[in-house]
Rosetta silent file (secondary structure, phi, psi, omega in degrees, C-alpha in Angstrom):
SEQUENCE: HVDFVVVEENIHYSLCAVKGVGRQVAEHIVEARGTKPFLDLADFAGRMNPKFISRRTLEALVNAGAFDTLVPHREQASAALESIVGTAQRAASNRQNGIFDMFEVEKPQPIILNPDFKRWTNVQRLELEHVAIGFHLSGHPLDDYADLLSQHAIQTWRELEVLLKEGDRACKLGATIVARQDRRTKKGTPMAVLTLSDPTGSFECLMFSEQIAKFGQILEVGM
SCORE:     score description
SCORE:     0.000 S_00000001
   1 L     0.000  165.757  174.960   18.262    2.305  -18.738 S_00000001
   2 L   -61.233  -49.208 -178.471   18.254    0.232  -21.900 S_00000001
   3 L  -115.151  172.811  176.554   22.028    0.128  -21.879 S_00000001
   4 L   -65.198  133.347 -179.352   24.627    0.741  -19.159 S_00000001
   5 E  -135.082  142.421  177.140   24.798    4.409  -18.193 S_00000001
   6 E  -103.947  121.587 -179.828   27.071    6.295  -15.806 S_00000001
   7 E  -127.412  113.727  179.489   25.311    9.046  -13.848 S_00000001
   8 L    52.180   48.561  176.607   27.380   11.013  -11.317 S_00000001
   9 L    70.338    9.662  176.728   29.962    8.205  -10.925 S_00000001
  10 E  -105.303  137.011  174.845   27.162    5.610  -10.341 S_00000001
  11 E   -88.291  120.801  172.307   26.680    2.792  -12.911 S_00000001
  12 E   -95.185  120.256 -170.526   23.015    2.332  -13.800 S_00000001
  13 L   -66.498  151.630 -179.355   22.633   -1.279  -14.854 S_00000001
  14 L   -80.929  128.485  175.426   21.400   -2.192  -18.360 S_00000001
  15 H   -65.481  -31.128 -178.208   17.915   -3.745  -18.481 S_00000001
  16 H   -65.262  -23.206 -176.128   19.132   -5.567  -21.635 S_00000001
  17 H   -83.941   -2.700  174.028   21.800   -7.312  -19.500 S_00000001
  18 L   -84.138  126.211 -175.712   19.146   -9.045  -17.386 S_00000001
  19 L   -64.044  127.591 -177.968   18.725  -12.548  -18.762 S_00000001
  20 L   100.771   -5.457  179.693   15.276  -12.937  -20.266 S_00000001
  21 L  -116.235  107.286 -175.740   14.795   -9.257  -20.983 S_00000001
  22 L   -81.920  175.224 -178.582   15.385   -8.401  -24.632 S_00000001
  23 H   -59.528  -44.225  178.949   16.090   -4.986  -26.176 S_00000001
  24 H   -57.334  -44.261  178.747   12.468   -4.464  -27.256 S_00000001
  25 H   -62.768  -48.028  179.767   11.252   -5.055  -23.714 S_00000001
  26 H   -60.218  -45.966 -179.880   13.850   -2.778  -22.209 S_00000001
  27 H   -64.319  -35.826  178.392   13.133    0.002  -24.605 S_00000001
  28 H   -65.108  -45.195 -177.878    9.301   -0.330  -23.926 S_00000001
  29 H   -59.830  -51.070  179.681    9.849   -0.116  -20.136 S_00000001
  30 H   -60.928  -37.879  178.363   12.110    2.967  -20.422 S_00000001
  31 H   -69.693  -39.665  179.261    9.717    4.647  -22.841 S_00000001
  32 H   -66.883  -33.325  177.245    6.690    3.931  -20.641 S_00000001
  33 H   -72.024  -43.397  178.793    8.507    5.295  -17.641 S_00000001
  34 L    56.826 -127.995  178.730    9.678    8.407  -19.391 S_00000001
  35 L   -99.098    1.917 -174.521   10.499   11.196  -16.896 S_00000001
  36 L  -114.149  100.725 -178.270    7.889    9.915  -14.368 S_00000001
  37 L   -56.680  146.396  177.086    9.283    7.092  -12.174 S_00000001
  38 L   -64.158  136.130  178.549    6.928    4.154  -11.475 S_00000001
  39 L   -81.048  -41.318 -179.230    5.187    4.570   -8.121 S_00000001
  40 L  -159.491 -173.988 -176.265    4.373    0.964   -7.411 S_00000001
  41 H   -65.003  -40.090 -177.834    3.688   -2.394   -9.150 S_00000001
  42 H   -64.802  -38.414 -179.164    0.178   -1.282  -10.246 S_00000001
  43 H   -66.933  -41.690  175.499    1.547    1.914  -11.769 S_00000001
  44 H   -61.642  -49.329 -178.451    4.162   -0.133  -13.617 S_00000001
  45 H   -62.340  -40.257 -178.478    1.593   -2.673  -14.877 S_00000001
  46 H   -66.367  -22.112  177.967   -0.853    0.020  -15.931 S_00000001
  47 H   -97.986   -2.317 -178.106    1.671    1.597  -18.250 S_00000001
  48 L   -89.433  146.556  169.185    2.945   -1.645  -19.842 S_00000001
  49 L   -86.705  119.293 -172.994    1.799   -3.179  -23.102 S_00000001
  50 H   -57.121  -22.186 -179.681    1.087   -6.808  -21.960 S_00000001
  51 H   -67.980  -15.319 -177.996    2.724   -8.249  -25.058 S_00000001
  52 H   -98.039  -13.320 -173.188    6.066   -7.144  -23.690 S_00000001
  53 L  -126.596   91.387  175.276    5.843   -8.465  -20.158 S_00000001
  54 L   -79.335  164.038  175.381    5.536  -12.226  -19.792 S_00000001
  55 H   -59.713  -36.292 -178.777    5.669  -13.897  -16.423 S_00000001
  56 H   -67.100  -39.860  178.286    9.138  -15.125  -17.223 S_00000001
  57 H   -64.079  -44.844  178.665   10.338  -11.592  -18.022 S_00000001
  58 H   -61.781  -40.611 -179.703    8.845  -10.236  -14.839 S_00000001
  59 H   -62.194  -41.626  178.650   10.414  -13.023  -12.773 S_00000001
  60 H   -63.737  -39.105  177.231   13.833  -12.084  -14.160 S_00000001
  61 H   -64.646  -41.075  177.827   13.311   -8.385  -13.347 S_00000001
  62 H   -62.634  -48.407 -178.413   12.249   -9.264   -9.787 S_00000001
  63 H   -65.671  -27.837  177.771   15.196  -11.512   -9.242 S_00000001
  64 H   -78.723  -13.245  178.652   17.590   -8.935  -10.669 S_00000001
  65 L    94.479   13.917 -175.891   16.257   -6.339   -8.139 S_00000001
  66 L   -69.367  -16.997  177.704   14.561   -4.101  -10.674 S_00000001
  67 L  -106.138    9.497 -176.008   11.523   -3.632   -8.380 S_00000001
  68 L   -57.022  -28.870  179.700   13.421   -3.178   -5.126 S_00000001
  69 L   -86.313   -6.479 -177.458   12.355    0.472   -4.837 S_00000001
  70 L  -103.594  -22.155 -176.639    8.660   -0.408   -5.471 S_00000001
  71 L  -133.016  145.882  177.824    8.177   -3.291   -3.051 S_00000001
  72 L   -62.351  -36.551 -175.831    9.610   -4.010    0.416 S_00000001
  73 L  -136.462  142.913  175.271   10.658   -7.560   -0.435 S_00000001
  74 H   -60.637  -35.322 -179.060   11.417   -9.402   -3.628 S_00000001
  75 H   -58.790  -39.089  178.743    9.416  -12.343   -2.413 S_00000001
  76 H   -65.095  -43.360  178.300    6.274  -10.216   -2.390 S_00000001
  77 H   -66.312  -37.536  178.220    6.829   -9.022   -5.969 S_00000001
  78 H   -59.474  -43.527  178.836    7.538  -12.621   -7.026 S_00000001
  79 H   -68.791  -15.828 -176.563    4.185  -13.710   -5.504 S_00000001
  80 L  -103.902   13.228 -175.664    2.368  -10.903   -7.370 S_00000001
  81 H   -55.146  -49.035 -179.587    3.555  -11.742  -10.863 S_00000001
  82 H   -63.226  -34.230  176.184    0.090  -12.953  -12.055 S_00000001
  83 H   -64.314  -38.787  179.072   -1.464   -9.772  -10.653 S_00000001
  84 H   -62.682  -47.930 -178.838    0.965   -7.629  -12.596 S_00000001
  85 H   -64.485  -42.505 -176.919    0.212   -9.427  -15.849 S_00000001
  86 H   -63.199  -43.622  179.210   -3.534   -9.302  -15.164 S_00000001
  87 H   -62.206  -40.207 -179.831   -3.430   -5.571  -14.377 S_00000001
  88 H   -68.312  -39.933  177.176   -1.473   -4.801  -17.557 S_00000001
  89 H   -63.051  -42.441 -177.207   -3.968   -6.846  -19.632 S_00000001
  90 H   -69.910  -39.223  179.201   -7.000   -5.130  -18.156 S_00000001
  91 H   -63.808  -44.162 -179.246   -5.436   -1.679  -18.556 S_00000001
  92 H   -68.071  -38.641  178.665   -4.556   -2.401  -22.197 S_00000001
  93 H   -61.884  -45.129 -179.893   -8.051   -3.820  -22.882 S_00000001
  94 H   -61.931  -42.783  178.209   -9.680   -0.708  -21.394 S_00000001
  95 H   -63.753  -40.917 -177.868   -7.519    1.561  -23.530 S_00000001
  96 H   -65.299  -35.507 -179.610   -8.287   -0.439  -26.628 S_00000001
  97 H   -89.599    1.089 -178.909  -12.084   -0.298  -25.915 S_00000001
  98 L    73.973   25.060 -178.201  -11.997    3.364  -25.008 S_00000001
  99 L   -97.939  119.441  179.411  -12.900    2.700  -21.350 S_00000001
 100 L  -129.067  133.111  170.883  -11.239    5.211  -19.002 S_00000001
 101 L  -110.917  112.984 -172.896  -11.692    5.617  -15.317 S_00000001
 102 H   -60.624  -29.973  177.964  -10.426    9.059  -14.377 S_00000001
 103 H   -71.576  -39.960  179.426   -9.707    7.867  -10.816 S_00000001
 104 H   -73.063  -30.138  175.659   -7.750    4.849  -12.050 S_00000001
 105 H   -64.858  -43.126 -179.580   -5.785    6.907  -14.523 S_00000001
 106 H   -69.275  -38.471  179.206   -4.752    9.226  -11.761 S_00000001
 107 L  -150.346  102.303 -177.328   -3.942    6.422   -9.297 S_00000001
 108 L   -56.226  148.800  172.412   -4.195    2.747  -10.554 S_00000001
 109 L   -56.340  123.747 -171.763   -5.948    0.219   -8.346 S_00000001
 110 L   -64.556  150.286  170.838   -3.117   -1.048   -6.034 S_00000001
 111 L   -91.312  119.578 -171.493   -1.815   -4.585   -6.303 S_00000001
 112 L   -75.434  128.415  177.996   -2.193   -6.103   -2.890 S_00000001
 113 L   -94.940  133.015 -174.124    1.056   -7.554   -1.555 S_00000001
 114 L   -72.104  120.026  179.905    0.794  -10.705    0.651 S_00000001
 115 L   -78.062  -17.191 -176.058    2.031   -9.774    4.164 S_00000001
 116 L  -103.709   56.681 -176.957    2.322  -13.486    5.141 S_00000001
 117 L   -92.285  156.753  177.897    4.967  -14.389    2.544 S_00000001
 118 L   -92.395  125.532 -172.747    7.741  -16.916    3.039 S_00000001
 119 L   -74.144  140.808  167.945   11.124  -15.136    3.197 S_00000001
 120 L   -77.137  147.139  170.167   13.975  -16.224    0.993 S_00000001
 121 L   -70.228  163.639  174.993   17.296  -16.860    2.684 S_00000001
 122 H   -55.392  -40.723 -179.547   20.120  -14.531    1.784 S_00000001
 123 H   -65.536  -46.039  178.952   21.698  -17.321   -0.233 S_00000001
 124 H   -57.025  -47.749 -178.172   18.464  -18.018   -2.123 S_00000001
 125 H   -59.610  -44.396 -176.435   17.990  -14.316   -2.965 S_00000001
 126 H   -73.007  -30.294  178.118   21.531  -13.960   -4.181 S_00000001
 127 H   -69.584  -41.145  176.329   21.485  -17.191   -6.201 S_00000001
 128 H   -64.588  -36.548  176.514   18.328  -16.052   -8.018 S_00000001
 129 H   -65.722  -35.948  179.843   20.037  -12.684   -8.593 S_00000001
 130 H   -68.311  -38.147  179.575   23.053  -14.517  -10.025 S_00000001
 131 H   -63.182  -43.969 -171.606   20.815  -16.461  -12.460 S_00000001
 132 H   -75.218  -33.639 -171.190   19.183  -13.203  -13.605 S_00000001
 133 H  -109.198  -35.555 -176.524   22.317  -11.047  -13.906 S_00000001
 134 L   111.881  -12.297  175.667   25.196  -13.440  -14.187 S_00000001
 135 L  -160.496  171.480  179.161   26.910  -12.520  -10.956 S_00000001
 136 L   -81.743  127.526 -174.883   26.111  -11.437   -7.395 S_00000001
 137 L  -111.663  -48.283 -175.264   25.348   -7.712   -7.360 S_00000001
 138 L   -86.544   -6.038 -178.798   23.617   -6.612   -4.150 S_00000001
 139 L   174.650 -169.136  179.250   25.696   -8.867   -1.918 S_00000001
 140 L  -143.587  144.188  178.378   27.467  -12.260   -1.789 S_00000001
 141 H   -57.240  -23.221  178.771   26.535  -15.560   -0.177 S_00000001
 142 H   -78.369  -12.164 -178.937   29.825  -15.429    1.786 S_00000001
 143 H   -56.021  -35.419 -179.783   28.801  -12.173    3.497 S_00000001
 144 H   -66.562  -17.539 -173.351   27.081  -14.198    6.239 S_00000001
 145 H  -114.061   17.444 -174.278   30.378  -15.917    6.994 S_00000001
 146 H   -56.559  -46.108 -178.742   32.683  -12.901    7.029 S_00000001
 147 H   -65.340  -41.028  178.496   33.622  -13.218   10.684 S_00000001
 148 H   -64.050  -39.681 -179.981   34.223  -16.983   10.441 S_00000001
 149 H   -69.438  -35.631 -179.198   36.435  -16.596    7.367 S_00000001
 150 H   -66.112  -41.849  179.065   38.398  -13.848    9.096 S_00000001
 151 H   -59.356  -32.217 -175.645   38.977  -16.101   12.170 S_00000001
 152 L   -98.539   11.132  176.985   40.477  -18.777    9.945 S_00000001
 153 L    59.147   36.290  176.501   42.690  -16.320    8.044 S_00000001
 154 L   -77.771  128.029 -177.972   40.827  -16.971    4.762 S_00000001
 155 E   -97.448  160.861 -178.867   41.960  -14.596    2.088 S_00000001
 156 L   -91.878  164.105  179.158   40.045  -13.146   -0.781 S_00000001
 157 H   -58.038  -40.885  178.983   40.656  -13.686   -4.454 S_00000001
 158 H   -62.186  -42.653 -178.667   41.764  -10.048   -4.838 S_00000001
 159 H   -65.387  -37.954 -179.557   44.233  -10.479   -1.965 S_00000001
 160 H   -65.635  -40.874  178.601   45.597  -13.685   -3.502 S_00000001
 161 H   -57.311  -42.443  178.382   46.246  -11.926   -6.819 S_00000001
 162 H   -67.782  -42.426 -179.897   48.426   -9.403   -4.987 S_00000001
 163 H   -65.279  -38.398  178.003   50.232  -12.087   -3.029 S_00000001
 164 H   -61.640  -39.732  178.761   51.041  -14.097   -6.153 S_00000001
 165 H   -67.586  -22.293  179.516   52.688  -11.061   -7.662 S_00000001
 166 L   -91.303   -1.387  175.120   54.771  -10.735   -4.522 S_00000001
 167 L   109.130  -10.260  178.056   55.997  -14.298   -4.791 S_00000001
 168 L   -65.464  148.732 -178.151   53.589  -16.217   -2.480 S_00000001
 169 L  -120.542   -7.567 -177.809   52.525  -19.632   -3.758 S_00000001
 170 L  -150.613  146.735  171.011   49.811  -20.775   -1.398 S_00000001
 171 L  -163.058  175.931  175.736   46.961  -19.469    0.692 S_00000001
 172 L  -105.067  131.139  178.896   43.466  -20.390    1.852 S_00000001
 173 E  -117.650  152.231  172.297   40.434  -19.179   -0.043 S_00000001
 174 L  -118.010  136.041 -176.950   36.756  -19.263    0.662 S_00000001
 175 L  -159.210  159.987  169.477   34.296  -19.294   -2.242 S_00000001
 176 E   -99.445  153.616  179.555   30.878  -20.424   -3.472 S_00000001
 177 E   -96.282  117.750 -178.713   30.612  -22.714   -6.463 S_00000001
 178 E  -103.133  -12.114  176.763   28.561  -21.022   -9.250 S_00000001
 179 E  -160.191  146.709  175.908   29.265  -23.509  -12.053 S_00000001
 180 E  -140.239  128.694  175.404   30.732  -27.029  -12.510 S_00000001
 181 E  -120.571  115.887  179.830   31.577  -28.766  -15.742 S_00000001
 182 E   -90.622  130.681 -177.766   32.441  -32.477  -15.512 S_00000001
 183 E  -133.225 -170.949  172.799   34.741  -33.752  -18.228 S_00000001
 184 E  -127.287  140.956  176.477   37.192  -36.544  -19.055 S_00000001
 185 L   -77.153  175.653  177.301   40.948  -36.247  -19.437 S_00000001
 186 L   -60.199  -26.652  177.295   42.647  -37.718  -22.541 S_00000001
 187 L   -81.403   -5.297 -179.591   43.230  -40.866  -20.493 S_00000001
 188 L    89.040    3.596  177.827   39.483  -41.094  -19.795 S_00000001
 189 L   -82.011  147.434 -179.618   39.700  -40.263  -16.061 S_00000001
 190 E   -68.250  145.551  175.689   37.163  -37.843  -14.623 S_00000001
 191 E  -146.407  165.029  177.949   37.912  -34.211  -14.113 S_00000001
 192 E  -145.961  147.499  173.460   35.861  -31.065  -13.428 S_00000001
 193 E  -109.311  119.149 -179.548   36.164  -27.352  -13.932 S_00000001
 194 E  -102.759  131.947  170.649   34.752  -25.343  -11.072 S_00000001
 195 E   -97.331  117.093 -175.270   33.802  -21.674  -11.375 S_00000001
 196 E  -113.470  153.065 -178.200   34.183  -20.159   -7.902 S_00000001
 197 E  -139.474  138.618  168.601   33.177  -16.806   -6.571 S_00000001
 198 E  -130.175  178.067 -174.592   33.883  -14.615   -3.510 S_00000001
 199 L   -63.049   -9.298 -178.750   32.900  -11.010   -2.805 S_00000001
 200 L  -106.386  -10.303 -178.508   35.947   -9.712   -4.683 S_00000001
 201 E   166.438 -174.251  179.243   35.804  -11.745   -7.932 S_00000001
 202 E  -130.431  161.284 -175.354   35.479  -15.111   -9.614 S_00000001
 203 E  -161.663  164.166  179.325   38.016  -17.664  -10.701 S_00000001
 204 E  -110.405  151.162  179.313   38.299  -21.241  -12.020 S_00000001
 205 E  -140.446  137.295  179.680   39.728  -24.316  -10.355 S_00000001
 206 E   -92.560  137.060 -179.461   40.511  -27.750  -11.807 S_00000001
 207 E  -124.595  119.788 -179.464   39.421  -30.879   -9.890 S_00000001
 208 L  -100.342 -179.289 -170.030   40.910  -34.247  -10.926 S_00000001
 209 H   -53.475  -41.338 -179.134   39.890  -37.801  -10.146 S_00000001
 210 H   -61.515  -46.019  178.838   41.425  -37.940   -6.670 S_00000001
 211 H   -68.692  -34.236  179.826   39.605  -34.806   -5.558 S_00000001
 212 H   -66.484  -42.710 -177.428   36.341  -35.865   -7.247 S_00000001
 213 H   -64.605  -34.932 -173.832   36.415  -39.211   -5.410 S_00000001
 214 H   -86.686  -43.213 -175.240   37.120  -37.477   -2.097 S_00000001
 215 H  -120.818   -0.083 -173.334   35.087  -34.223   -2.362 S_00000001
 216 L   -53.658  -35.796 -177.319   33.003  -34.550   -5.497 S_00000001
 217 L   -72.711  -25.647  179.744   29.634  -34.998   -3.684 S_00000001
 218 L   -99.404  -16.076  178.365   29.976  -31.755   -1.692 S_00000001
 219 L   -88.078   64.047 -176.929   31.574  -29.678   -4.383 S_00000001
 220 L  -111.478  163.071  179.576   28.334  -28.915   -6.165 S_00000001
 221 L   -60.199  135.648  178.929   26.859  -25.641   -7.473 S_00000001
 222 L    95.602  -12.728  178.422   25.540  -23.487   -4.606 S_00000001
 223 L   -84.049    0.000    0.000   27.913  -24.992   -2.027 S_00000001
């Protein structure tokens, strides 16, 4: 939907909340879809006004998972971006020139998906999703390490919040770094603010000169 909508206790994500997709684009997509869901990428492209769907917009939609029900893999949709734009332009040109193919109107010429595509790793897919949406939605990079974290008694951010209220003062956390801001203290020594994320939430951590000297090179975004 254009905005966030709750349907039978499920949250339907807002197209406007995808970075790179403005309200006009979201409204056009929803209007073009109407009550008839898109069947595949060609059907989507055939109903679009090409002025609303740039390659950048489509890339954001792919990375956010907007085409997950239309293609088996996001990598295939990503590789077909030029075909989507081209199909939309041809369909719009035909409509403008009064050229209609009754067979194509009924079922648009399919966009061929490359079967020999290079798979993204789970981390790559989720990081692209994070860029498009602002957080990990369909999974988390730490999901692959759940057993290992459990073996080492690594707690989650949500568990830590509960423990802190109960009086605990220390525990071990596992997280991925989603942002890092390097700064200087009033004395001029280096410091950094890390934004960390695990499957239960996100939090910030301060890193001062001693930690930067010791761990700074490995504490980078994506690690």
